[in-house]
C-alpha positions as CSV (number, residue, x, y, z in Angstrom):
1,M,127.6,-15.9,-44.0
2,A,128.7,-17.1,-40.7
3,K,129.6,-20.6,-41.2
4,L,130.8,-23.2,-38.1
5,W,132.8,-24.9,-40.4
6,G,135.1,-23.8,-43.2
7,T,139.3,-23.9,-41.9
8,R,139.6,-26.9,-44.0
9,F,138.7,-25.4,-47.4
10,S,141.0,-23.2,-49.8
11,K,138.0,-21.2,-51.6
12,G,134.7,-19.8,-50.6
13,L,131.6,-21.5,-51.0
14,D,130.1,-20.7,-54.5
15,P,127.3,-17.9,-53.9
16,S,124.7,-20.4,-55.7
17,V,125.9,-23.5,-53.4
18,L,125.2,-20.6,-50.5
19,K,121.7,-20.3,-51.6
20,F,120.7,-23.3,-52.4
21,T,122.0,-25.2,-49.1
22,S,121.0,-22.3,-46.6
23,S,118.0,-23.7,-44.8
24,I,117.9,-20.1,-42.4
25,H,114.5,-18.9,-44.1
26,F,112.7,-22.3,-42.9
27,D,114.7,-23.7,-39.9
28,K,114.5,-20.0,-38.5
29,K,111.1,-21.6,-36.9
30,L,113.2,-23.6,-34.2
31,A,114.9,-20.5,-33.0
32,I,114.1,-20.8,-29.5
33,Y,114.3,-24.2,-29.1
34,D,117.8,-24.2,-30.4
35,I,118.6,-21.2,-27.8
36,D,117.0,-23.7,-25.0
37,G,118.9,-26.4,-26.4
38,S,122.1,-24.3,-26.1
39,M,121.5,-23.1,-22.8
40,A,121.3,-26.6,-21.4
41,H,124.2,-28.1,-23.2
42,A,126.6,-25.2,-22.0
43,A,125.3,-25.6,-18.4
44,M,125.9,-28.6,-18.3
45,L,129.7,-28.5,-20.0
46,G,130.4,-25.4,-17.2
47,K,129.3,-28.1,-14.6
48,K,131.4,-30.9,-15.9
49,G,134.2,-28.6,-16.0
50,I,134.4,-29.2,-19.9
51,I,134.7,-25.1,-20.5
52,P,135.2,-23.0,-17.5
53,K,132.3,-22.2,-15.2
54,K,132.5,-18.4,-15.8
55,D,132.1,-18.7,-19.3
56,A,129.2,-21.3,-19.2
57,K,128.0,-18.6,-17.4
58,R,128.1,-16.1,-19.8
59,L,126.9,-18.4,-22.3
60,V,124.0,-19.2,-20.4
61,S,123.3,-15.2,-19.4
62,G,123.8,-14.5,-23.1
63,L,121.4,-16.9,-24.6
64,K,118.6,-16.1,-22.0
65,A,119.1,-12.6,-23.3
66,L,118.7,-13.7,-26.8
67,R,116.2,-15.6,-26.1
68,K,113.9,-12.8,-24.3
69,G,114.8,-10.8,-27.6
70,F,113.4,-13.4,-30.2
71,Q,110.2,-13.4,-28.0
72,K,109.7,-9.7,-27.9
73,G,110.6,-9.3,-31.3
74,T,113.3,-6.9,-30.8
75,V,115.7,-9.5,-32.6
76,K,115.6,-9.7,-36.0
77,L,117.2,-12.3,-38.3
78,D,118.8,-11.2,-41.3
79,E,118.5,-14.4,-43.5
80,S,121.0,-13.3,-45.9
81,K,123.7,-13.6,-43.1
82,H,123.0,-16.9,-41.6
83,E,123.2,-20.8,-43.4
84,D,121.4,-21.8,-40.9
85,I,119.4,-21.3,-37.1
86,H,122.3,-23.0,-35.4
87,S,125.2,-21.0,-36.6
88,A,122.9,-17.8,-36.5
89,V,122.3,-17.8,-33.0
90,T,126.2,-18.7,-32.4
91,E,126.9,-15.5,-34.7
92,M,124.4,-13.2,-32.8
93,L,125.4,-14.6,-29.7
94,A,128.9,-13.5,-30.3
95,K,127.8,-10.1,-31.0
96,K,126.6,-10.0,-27.4
97,I,129.2,-11.9,-25.2
98,G,132.0,-12.1,-27.6
99,K,134.3,-14.6,-28.6
100,V,133.6,-17.2,-26.2
101,A,130.5,-18.1,-28.0
102,K,132.1,-19.0,-30.9
103,E,134.9,-21.0,-29.2
104,R,132.9,-22.6,-26.2
105,L,129.5,-23.0,-27.1
106,H,129.9,-25.8,-30.1
107,T,131.9,-28.1,-27.7
108,A,130.9,-31.4,-27.7
109,R,128.2,-31.2,-30.0
110,S,127.4,-31.2,-33.7
111,R,124.6,-29.8,-35.9
112,N,123.7,-33.3,-36.4
113,D,122.3,-34.1,-32.9
114,Q,121.7,-30.5,-32.6
115,V,119.0,-30.4,-35.3
116,G,117.6,-33.9,-34.0
117,L,117.0,-31.9,-30.8
118,D,115.4,-28.8,-31.7
119,M,112.8,-30.9,-33.9
120,K,111.8,-32.9,-30.6
121,M,111.6,-30.3,-29.3
122,Y,109.4,-28.6,-31.7
123,C,107.1,-31.5,-32.3
124,K,106.6,-31.9,-28.3
125,D,105.7,-28.8,-28.1
126,K,103.5,-28.7,-31.3
127,I,102.0,-32.0,-30.4
128,D,100.5,-30.5,-26.9
129,G,99.0,-27.7,-28.4
130,L,97.4,-29.6,-31.3
131,V,95.6,-32.1,-28.6
132,D,94.3,-29.2,-27.0
133,C,92.9,-27.8,-30.3
134,V,91.2,-31.3,-30.9
135,T,89.8,-31.3,-27.5
136,Y,88.1,-27.9,-27.8
137,L,86.5,-29.7,-31.4
138,Q,85.4,-32.2,-29.8
139,K,83.6,-30.0,-27.1
140,S,81.9,-28.0,-29.8
141,L,81.0,-31.3,-31.5
142,L,79.5,-32.6,-28.2
143,N,77.6,-29.2,-27.8
144,F,76.6,-29.5,-31.2
145,A,75.2,-33.2,-30.5
146,G,73.3,-32.1,-27.2
147,K,71.8,-29.4,-28.3
148,N,70.5,-31.4,-31.1
149,I,69.7,-34.5,-29.7
150,N,66.6,-35.7,-30.8
151,V,66.8,-34.8,-34.1
152,I,66.7,-37.3,-36.4
153,I,68.2,-37.8,-39.8
154,P,68.6,-40.5,-42.9
155,A,71.6,-42.1,-42.5
156,Y,73.6,-43.2,-45.8
157,T,75.5,-45.9,-47.0
158,H,76.6,-45.8,-50.4
159,L,75.2,-42.3,-50.4
160,Q,71.8,-43.6,-50.7
161,H,69.0,-43.5,-47.7
162,A,69.6,-46.3,-45.4
163,Q,68.0,-46.1,-41.8
164,C,67.1,-43.3,-39.4
165,I,69.6,-42.3,-36.8
166,L,70.1,-39.5,-34.4
167,M,72.3,-36.5,-36.0
168,S,73.5,-36.3,-32.5
169,H,74.9,-40.0,-33.1
170,Q,76.8,-39.1,-36.3
171,I,78.0,-36.3,-35.0
172,I,80.1,-38.5,-31.7
173,A,81.4,-40.4,-34.8
174,Y,83.8,-37.8,-35.2
175,V,84.4,-37.4,-31.5
176,E,85.4,-40.7,-31.3
177,M,87.5,-40.5,-34.6
178,L,89.4,-37.0,-33.1
179,E,89.9,-39.2,-29.8
180,R,92.1,-41.5,-31.8
181,D,93.9,-39.0,-33.3
182,K,94.6,-37.7,-30.1
183,E,96.0,-40.9,-29.1
184,R,98.4,-41.3,-32.0
185,L,99.5,-37.9,-31.3
186,L,100.4,-39.0,-27.6
187,G,101.8,-41.9,-28.7
188,C,104.2,-40.2,-31.1
189,K,105.1,-37.9,-28.3
190,K,106.0,-40.5,-26.1
191,R,108.5,-42.1,-28.7
192,T,109.7,-38.4,-29.5
193,D,110.7,-38.2,-25.7
194,E,113.9,-39.1,-26.5
195,M,116.9,-36.7,-26.2
196,P,119.5,-37.1,-28.8
197,L,122.1,-34.3,-28.2
198,G,125.6,-35.6,-27.4
199,S,125.4,-38.1,-29.8
200,C,127.5,-35.4,-32.0
201,A,128.4,-35.8,-35.4
202,L,127.8,-39.7,-35.1
203,R,129.9,-41.8,-32.5
204,G,129.2,-39.3,-29.5
205,T,132.5,-37.8,-27.9
206,S,135.7,-38.6,-25.4
207,L,134.8,-35.6,-23.4
208,N,132.8,-36.4,-20.1
209,I,129.7,-34.9,-21.0
210,D,126.4,-35.7,-18.8
211,R,123.7,-36.2,-21.1
212,E,120.9,-37.0,-18.6
213,A,121.4,-33.8,-16.9
214,V,120.6,-32.0,-20.5
215,A,117.9,-34.0,-20.7
216,R,116.2,-33.4,-17.6
217,A,116.9,-29.8,-18.0
218,L,115.2,-29.8,-21.5
219,G,112.3,-31.8,-20.0
220,F,112.8,-35.1,-21.8
221,S,112.3,-38.7,-19.8
222,R,115.1,-40.2,-21.5
223,I,118.3,-40.3,-23.9
224,T,118.8,-41.8,-27.1
225,Q,120.6,-45.1,-26.9
226,N,122.4,-45.5,-30.0
227,S,124.3,-42.2,-31.5
228,I,124.1,-43.3,-35.0
229,D,120.3,-44.0,-34.7
230,A,119.7,-40.5,-32.6
231,I,121.3,-38.3,-35.6
232,S,119.9,-40.4,-38.5
233,D,116.7,-40.7,-36.8
234,R,113.3,-39.3,-38.5
235,D,110.5,-41.6,-37.4
236,F,109.4,-39.2,-35.1
237,I,108.6,-36.9,-38.2
238,M,107.2,-39.6,-40.4
239,E,105.1,-41.1,-37.3
240,L,103.6,-37.4,-36.5
241,L,103.3,-36.4,-40.1
242,A,101.3,-40.1,-40.3
243,A,99.1,-38.9,-37.6
244,L,98.3,-35.9,-39.4
245,M,97.4,-37.2,-42.1
246,I,94.6,-39.3,-40.9
247,M,93.2,-36.4,-38.7
248,G,93.2,-34.3,-42.3
249,I,91.2,-37.4,-43.5
250,H,89.0,-37.4,-40.7
251,L,88.7,-33.3,-41.0
252,S,88.3,-33.8,-44.6
253,R,85.3,-36.5,-44.6
254,F,83.5,-34.3,-41.7
255,A,83.7,-31.2,-44.0
256,E,82.8,-33.0,-46.8
257,D,79.4,-34.4,-44.9
258,M,78.5,-30.5,-44.1
259,I,79.4,-29.7,-47.5
260,L,76.3,-32.2,-48.5
261,W,73.8,-31.4,-45.6
262,S,74.5,-27.7,-46.0
263,T,73.0,-28.3,-49.9
264,K,69.7,-27.5,-51.3
265,E,69.1,-31.1,-52.3
266,F,70.0,-32.0,-48.1
267,S,69.4,-29.0,-46.6
268,F,69.9,-30.5,-43.0
269,V,72.2,-27.5,-41.9
270,E,73.0,-23.9,-42.9
271,I,76.3,-22.5,-42.0
272,D,76.3,-19.1,-40.7
273,D,77.1,-16.1,-42.9
274,S,80.0,-15.0,-41.4
275,L,81.9,-18.5,-42.5
276,A,80.4,-18.7,-46.4
277,T,81.1,-16.7,-49.3
278,G,79.4,-15.6,-52.4
279,S,79.7,-15.6,-55.8
280,S,81.0,-12.5,-58.0
281,M,78.2,-13.6,-60.7
282,M,75.5,-15.2,-59.0
283,P,73.8,-13.1,-56.3
284,N,71.7,-16.1,-55.1
285,K,74.9,-18.5,-54.2
286,K,76.2,-19.4,-50.6
287,N,79.2,-21.0,-50.7
288,P,81.0,-23.2,-48.3
289,D,84.3,-22.3,-49.1
290,V,85.8,-23.1,-45.8
291,L,84.9,-26.6,-45.6
292,E,86.1,-26.8,-49.3
293,L,89.5,-25.6,-48.5
294,I,89.7,-28.0,-45.2
295,R,88.9,-30.6,-47.5
296,G,91.4,-29.7,-50.1
297,L,94.2,-29.2,-47.3
298,S,93.6,-32.6,-46.3
299,G,95.3,-33.4,-49.7
300,N,98.6,-31.6,-48.7
301,I,98.7,-33.0,-45.7
302,Y,98.6,-36.5,-47.3
303,A,101.2,-34.8,-49.6
304,N,103.5,-33.7,-46.9
305,L,103.7,-37.3,-45.2
306,S,104.7,-38.8,-48.7
307,S,107.6,-36.0,-49.4
308,V,109.3,-37.1,-46.0
309,T,108.6,-41.0,-46.3
310,V,110.2,-41.2,-49.8
311,M,113.1,-38.7,-49.2
312,M,113.9,-41.2,-46.0
313,K,113.9,-44.5,-47.9
314,G,116.9,-44.6,-49.6
315,L,119.1,-43.3,-47.0
316,P,122.1,-44.6,-45.8
317,L,123.3,-44.1,-42.0
318,S,124.0,-42.0,-40.7
319,Y,123.7,-38.2,-41.4
320,N,122.9,-36.8,-44.9
321,R,121.9,-33.5,-45.9
322,D,118.6,-34.6,-47.4
323,L,117.2,-34.6,-43.5
324,Q,117.6,-30.9,-44.0
325,L,114.5,-31.5,-46.1
326,D,112.0,-32.7,-43.5
327,K,111.2,-29.1,-41.9
328,V,109.0,-27.8,-44.5
329,P,106.4,-30.5,-44.9
330,L,106.1,-30.9,-41.1
331,F,105.6,-27.3,-40.4
332,S,103.3,-27.2,-43.1
333,S,101.5,-29.8,-41.8
334,V,101.4,-28.9,-38.4
335,E,100.5,-24.9,-39.3
336,T,97.7,-26.4,-41.4
337,L,96.1,-28.3,-38.7
338,Q,96.7,-25.5,-36.1
339,E,94.5,-22.8,-38.5
340,V,92.0,-25.6,-39.5
341,L,90.8,-27.0,-35.9
342,P,89.9,-24.1,-34.5
343,L,88.0,-23.2,-37.8
344,T,86.3,-25.9,-37.8
345,A,85.1,-25.5,-33.9
346,K,83.9,-21.9,-35.0
347,L,81.7,-23.5,-38.0
348,V,80.3,-26.4,-35.5
349,K,79.4,-23.8,-33.4
350,T,77.3,-21.6,-35.8
351,L,75.8,-24.4,-37.3
352,K,72.1,-24.1,-37.6
353,V,69.7,-27.1,-37.8
354,N,67.0,-27.1,-40.6
355,K,64.6,-29.4,-38.2
356,A,61.6,-29.0,-40.3
357,N,63.4,-30.0,-43.5
358,I,64.5,-33.0,-41.8
359,K,61.5,-33.9,-40.5
360,K,60.0,-33.6,-43.9
361,K,62.6,-35.6,-45.7
362,I,62.2,-38.5,-43.7
363,G,58.2,-38.5,-44.0
364,E,58.8,-38.7,-47.4
365,D,60.5,-42.1,-47.7
366,E,59.5,-44.7,-45.7
367,F,61.6,-46.9,-47.2
368,L,63.8,-46.1,-44.5
369,F,62.3,-48.3,-42.1
370,A,62.8,-51.3,-44.1
371,T,65.0,-52.7,-42.0
372,D,62.6,-52.2,-39.2
373,I,60.0,-54.1,-41.0
374,A,62.8,-57.1,-41.6
375,E,63.8,-57.3,-37.9
376,F,60.1,-57.2,-36.4
377,L,59.4,-60.1,-38.6
378,V,62.6,-62.0,-37.2
379,K,61.2,-61.1,-33.8
380,K,58.1,-62.9,-34.8
381,G,60.0,-65.8,-36.0
382,Y,61.1,-65.6,-39.2
383,S,64.4,-66.3,-40.6
384,Y,66.5,-63.3,-41.5
385,R,66.7,-64.5,-44.9
386,K,63.1,-65.0,-45.1
387,A,62.3,-62.0,-43.7
388,H,64.6,-60.1,-46.2
389,D,62.6,-61.4,-48.9
390,I,59.4,-60.5,-47.8
391,T,60.6,-56.8,-47.0
392,G,62.3,-56.7,-50.4
393,R,58.7,-57.6,-52.1
394,I,57.3,-54.9,-50.2
395,I,59.3,-52.3,-51.3
396,K,59.3,-53.9,-54.6
397,Y,55.4,-53.4,-54.6
398,C,55.5,-49.9,-53.3
399,I,57.8,-48.9,-56.5
400,K,55.7,-50.2,-59.0
401,G,52.8,-48.8,-57.6
402,N,54.3,-45.4,-56.6
403,K,53.2,-45.9,-52.8
404,K,54.4,-45.5,-49.4
405,I,54.5,-48.2,-47.2
406,S,51.7,-46.8,-44.6
407,D,49.4,-46.8,-47.8
408,I,49.4,-50.3,-48.3
409,P,45.9,-51.6,-47.9
410,Q,45.1,-54.5,-45.0
411,K,44.6,-57.2,-47.5
412,R,47.9,-56.8,-49.6
413,L,49.7,-56.5,-46.5
414,K,48.2,-60.1,-45.3
415,S,49.6,-61.5,-48.8
416,F,53.1,-60.8,-47.8
417,S,52.8,-62.0,-44.0
418,D,50.1,-63.0,-41.6
419,V,51.8,-61.1,-39.0
420,L,51.5,-57.6,-40.8
421,N,48.7,-55.3,-40.6
422,V,48.0,-51.6,-41.2
423,K,48.3,-50.9,-37.4
424,V,51.5,-52.5,-37.3
425,I,53.5,-50.9,-40.2
426,K,52.2,-47.6,-39.0
427,G,53.9,-48.3,-35.5
428,I,56.9,-49.4,-37.7
429,V,56.8,-46.2,-40.1
430,D,57.8,-44.3,-36.9
431,P,61.2,-42.2,-36.8
432,E,61.1,-41.9,-32.9
433,R,60.2,-46.0,-32.6
434,S,62.5,-46.7,-35.1
435,V,65.6,-45.4,-33.6
436,A,64.1,-46.2,-29.7
437,S,64.2,-49.6,-30.9
438,V,67.9,-50.1,-31.1
439,K,69.3,-52.1,-28.5
440,S,73.0,-53.2,-29.5
441,K,75.7,-51.4,-27.4
442,G,77.1,-48.2,-29.4
443,G,73.8,-47.7,-31.3
444,T,71.8,-45.0,-32.0
445,N,69.3,-45.3,-29.2
446,P,68.5,-42.0,-27.7
447,T,69.7,-42.9,-24.0
448,M,72.5,-44.5,-25.4
449,V,73.3,-41.2,-27.5
450,K,72.7,-39.1,-24.1
451,S,74.9,-42.0,-22.2
452,A,77.6,-41.6,-24.6
453,I,77.2,-37.4,-24.4
454,K,77.8,-37.7,-20.8
455,R,80.5,-40.2,-20.9
456,W,82.4,-37.9,-23.2
457,R,81.8,-34.7,-21.1
458,R,83.4,-36.4,-18.2
459,K,86.3,-37.5,-19.5
460,L,86.9,-34.2,-21.8
461,G,85.8,-31.6,-19.2
462,N,82.5,-29.8,-19.8
463,A,82.3,-27.5,-22.9
């Protein structure tokens, strides 16, 4: 196994320790970032005269060829021969260009600052991709909302019927959540955008390196200001994992809504057959397995955050090998959401809305308009407490007599309030009038929801 250390040791490493400490089987994902960082570092060393320019050119040329090989798949890693991706790149480069790789490339750097660089480059890259995925899902949700702008559904609090809303209004709630997810990702990227290379093992180097030049070459806006913090910092990973965890919760809540909406009891939507599964025993079953797995995977994303934060909480400065354990949880969360986000968008695009059934369910429960009655009474001069009490008595009367609100006779309505009559009640227990009556900004009024869809389309670009 190729190692970047070992001269001071009189014994070879025990095979079980080699296996236990090796990280190549997971940090191989960082290969391209490691090569890019090495190219920028080698070019800087040559330009500053720290290593001969001809050696710097050979290093850069060899690294470019190695990078191309990784991209084309012609370069294969033998995990049994390498301790980590850093030693693997150096060893593979040495096979291409000779001993200059081992003798020159690691000048003025340590694996401590090297891995910090690789991880920051990985995070910045993956954040950009995830933001694109989130935007694509937002556009899918907006399209769905636009196509179903006039569909009115019962809204729920405590999973009980509450009031009438536009289905599109609830869907846009998820667009809002996802926008906050994007803002968290972009904020994390901004704080990740500090280049740590040149911090070396922990204190920097006496060699006259140009950290700013390396930062520019690698697309960083600035360099880290404290070498100890630079090599021991994993805030950017915890912050990204936290942002992904919140996004996972949002996707889980959406999945739960769609699971409920697709049940026989709700029957608001139907999942496309291509995105559902059946039962090996019950021929009638159509199961929302995709949504259930999205809901379940949010727990893994939460656990990944917990894993890294617990690992970090007791670490003294500066570098500790525990930090190697940040990678698997990070890769897991990123890759999970890279798969879940497009799949969720595909599911949204193929959802069918059972408009007739939704209309029927609203017609069966006029208690959805109880708040509308109370607010009508407020408009007629009643205090809200008095209006609430009157409406409560109306509901109690209907429950006791197994009646709809619209079935209450004129005389009985007058006993609740002089301003109530059959005509007034029939006007109130109307779904279209109910949602249209909302005046507060951000509410479910159709005009407001249409405006919200237009606003989001302008912001995100037409879907």
